[in-house]
N, C-alpha and C positions, 0 to 999 in steps of 0.2 A: 554382495550387494553393490547398487551404483552409488559410489561415492560421491561421485559429482553431481548425480541426481540429488543426491540427498542436499549437498552442501546449497546449490541453488536453491532446494525450495527451503531452508532455514533463512539464506539470506533477504528471499522474498518475503516471508514471515516477518522478519526483523524490521523489512524497510515498512510492510504496510502497518505493523505498530509505531513505529515514528512518524509516518503523517495522517493516522486516522485520529481523532478529536478524541481525548480523553473524557470521562465519565464526566458530564455539566460545563463540557464546553461548548462554545457555539458552532453548529453544526457547518453554517457556512458564512465566510467572513464578510461577503457582497454579496446579499441577499439581491440589492438592487440593481446590479450589474446587468446595462444594457435597457433600463430604463432611462428615461427622459421627464422630469416632473415640471410642472409649469406653475409656479407660484406668483402670489400676488400680493399685496402689501396697501394698506392705508394710505392715504395721503397726509397723515400727521405723522410727525418723524419719531415722537415718541414711542410707536410700536416697530421701530425699525432694527433696533437691537433682538427681539423676541425672532424677528425674520430670518437676519443673519443666524443666528444659532441655531434653530430648525434647520434651516438649509446646510449646515455644517453638518448636522446628525445626519441629514440622509445622505449626505457624499461620502459620508465616513462609512455607511451603510452600502458603498456603490451606487449611488441614483447619480445622474446627470442632472443639476437644476441649470433650467434657463433662468435669464434674468428677472426678477420679479415686477409685475405691472403694477404700477400705481393708479389704484382705481378708486373712484366715489364709490359706498358702503352700496348702495342697489347695483351698481352696477356688476360689481364683484359678485353680489349672491345671484344674480343671475346669469352671470358666466360659469360658476361654477356647479348651477344647475344642471347647466345647459351642457355642463363636460367640456368646454372651453379651456377652463383651468382647473386643477386640482386642490389647492387649498390657500388658504393665507391663516395667519396669527393674531386677526387683529378682530375677532367676533366681540362683541359687547352685548351681553345678553342679560336681561332683557331688552334693553334699548333699542336693538336692532331687530328686533321680532317682527315690527311694522314696515320694514322695510327689505324684507326677504320676498320671493315670489309666490305665489300659491301653492305650487308644486314643490316647494323646497323640501318638505320633509320626506318626499317620494324620492328624490336624487342626490340630496345632500345631508350632513350633520353637522353638530358641534363634537367635537370629541375633547377628551382631557379638559386641564385649566390650566392655561397661562400664568394666572392669578386667580386663585377662585377668591370672591368678593375683594377683587383687587380693584377692581372699577369705582374708586367712592368721589362723593361730592360732598361738601359741606362748609360750612362755617370754622374757623382757628382763629383762636384768643390766643395771646402770650400768658404761656404759664402761672408766671409770677402774678399777672393781675388777675386772673380765674382766681387764685387763692388769695389775692387781699382784698376781692371786692365779692368773692363767693360767687362768680358767674355760672349759673347752669345751661342758660337758654336763652335766645334771643330778647325774650320777656325782660332779663335783668338791664337792657339798653333803655328801658322805660325810667330807672330810676336816676336821680338827679346826678347823683356822686359819679354816675359810671360813665352818663353822658360826657358829662365835664372832663372826664379821663381821657376820653377815645374823641374829645373833640378838637379838630388839629387847626379848622379854619374860623373858631369862633361865633358858629353860627346856632350854637343851642343844641346839635344835633352831635351823637356819635358817628365818625368818617369809617366806612364801610369799604377796603377795597374790594369794587365788584367786579363785573362783565362789562365789555364794549357794548354797544349797541349793535344786535344784529347776531350776537351770540345766544344760543339757546339758554343757556343759563342766566341771562337776562332778564329772561321771561319769568322764569321759576323764582328769582329775587324780587320781581315784583309783585308777583302772585304773593310772597311772603309778607312784603312791605303792608301788602292791601290786607290780606286775609287776620294779620296778627296786629293790627293797627298798630304799626311801626313808622308811619310816613313821618311823622311829627318826631321820632326818636332817633332816626336812623338816617344818615345821607349815604346813599351809594355811590362812590365814586366811580365813573363808567370812560373813564381817559383809559390812556393803551392799558392793558394789564400786566405787561410786562415792566412798563414803567412803573406802574403803582408797584407792584411787588417788589422792584429795586428797590422802592422807596419805603417799603414797609418794613425791609429788610435791614435798611439802614436805620430806620426809627429802632429797631428791636436791638440791633447791637450799641445802640447810642442809650440804652434804658427805656426808653418810651413804649406805652403799648399801642398793642397792633392787633388788627381785626381785619380778617380777609377772609375770602371766598376762594377755593380750590379745588382741585381735583387730583385724583391718582388713578395712573402713574404721573409724577412732576417733579421737576426738581424743585421747586419749591418747600417742599415737605421733607427732602434731602436736606436743604440749608435752614431750614427751622422743622427741626424733628418733633412731631408728637410725642406728647410725653416728657420730652427734653425742655424743648423751648414752646412749642406751644399746646393747645388742646383742641380737641375738635368740642364743638357745643350743640346742644339740643336746638331744635325748632321745639315751641310753646307746645303743640300738637302736632298731629299727623293730619294736616288737609290737604289733599293732593289735586294737582291741576286735571284736568279730563283725561290728558294724555297721559297722565302717571295713574292712574286710578288701576289699571289690569296688572301693575306691578304692586301697590300698594302695600302690601307686606314686607317688601322690600325696600323700605324706607325710614325703616328702623331694622338697627342691624347689631349683633352680638360679637363682643370679640375684636374691637376694633381697637387697637394700640395708640394711648394717648386720648381715649375718649372722656368726657368728666362723668359718665354715667356708662354702666354696661345694661342691657344696651342701649344705645344711642339713638335718640330719634333726629337722624342726619335732613331730612325734608326733601332729600335728591333720592331716587331710585338708584339702588349698589347695584352694579353690573359684574358678573362672572366675565372674565378675557379668557376667551377660548379659541382654539383653534377648530376652523371649519372647512370641509372637504367633502369633496365628490364622491358617494357611496360608490361606487362602480372602480374610483381609483384604490379605496379602501380595500375593498375586495380584492382585487386583484396585488394589492401589495401588502399582506399581513407586517411585514419589518417596519414599514412607515405607520402604519396603523398603529403598532405598538409605541411606537416611539411616541407618535403624538399624546397616544396614552399617558405615557409617564414625563412627557415635558412639562416641567414647571420652574417658575421663578419665583424668589420671595421678593414682595413688592420692593423692598428696600433697596436691592441690586438694581433694579430696573430705577428707581430714583435718583441712583447714584449715577448709573449711566445716561440717564437724561440730564442729570447735571452739568456731566463733561461734555456733553453736548451744546447745553446753553453758555458754556463758557467758550466753545468755540471749536471743541474736537467733534466736529458733526460733519465730516467728508466721509465718502464710503469705505476710505482707506483706514479712517478712523473708528468707523460703528467696526469694522472686520478687526482692528485690534482687540477693542474693547472685548469683542466677541472671544477670541483666543485668549485674553486675560481671563477671562471670566471661567472658559471650560479649565486652564491651568490649574487657577483655584480651586476649582472644584471637580478636580480630575476623576475622582474616587467615584462618586454621583454621576457623572458622565458616562466614564467607562461601565456603570454597571445600567445604563439606561441605554448603550449601545449592545453591550451583552444579552441584554434583555430584548432587545427589539431582533437580534438575531435567532433566538430561540424560537421567535414567533413562526419563521416559516419550517414547515414540515417537511 
């Protein structure tokens, strides 16, 4: 017997066992190696955190990512449909339905949920005053004792920290004041939103009632947490503007933490925040597609990061740090996403 040959075969077999993936392990560590991805991101900075996290996931899968392009919504949707860009993490649907091109569904799609029903808008009231006055909806601000408690300038109306002129929410609030007959009862304060919310936060901390409009994700509801500090309240009934009618069923939502009722009639369309990607890119990159499907964030984590930006940590380096800290804090979840994405490559 040729012992040298036998020895060589044994060594080769052992080596093969050492480098072969064990059952359940990923077959390919870097399935995206050699592929450069072209991301975009929206112009509002509350979505920058998600973009960095998704990019880091793709880089861990071996992809090389270009610097994201900051684009207005319609320009991105046209670009991703054309294949000039691969994806972004800032789709708000159904709000963005009217901004996509006619052939969008043929060439691009939404995928996964960065935050399902995470795009909330509505009115919040200090919890202690909700309980004191039994406030359930905007209609309660017609009651004299409620108006008086929330009247900060002694004009006989409750003061609402609202939206500056030109914002989309300004039109919705004006619509509510009209259709619910609230013009003689509520005064929407339209000064600088940031200044208005800072004033509301200071008032809350000093024990005074607060009443404000906000949206999520946003730092406001990290500083004043729904269910603990403030409560989402109802509009009296759902009376949509023309632009809201196609999604009227999403103006009432269940499972909102810190709402006075379940479901709650918010009076604004509730959106899913989703990744949007080019279909050809997804077909050619199953690992990226699977990561997009799995990636999701708790709304409170987005709110917390947005708060840090609002307090000054808003440079690219800061946001990169926030993303690294989130990954370290959620390492098991992150590793699970990466492992599942690797397995998607056959």
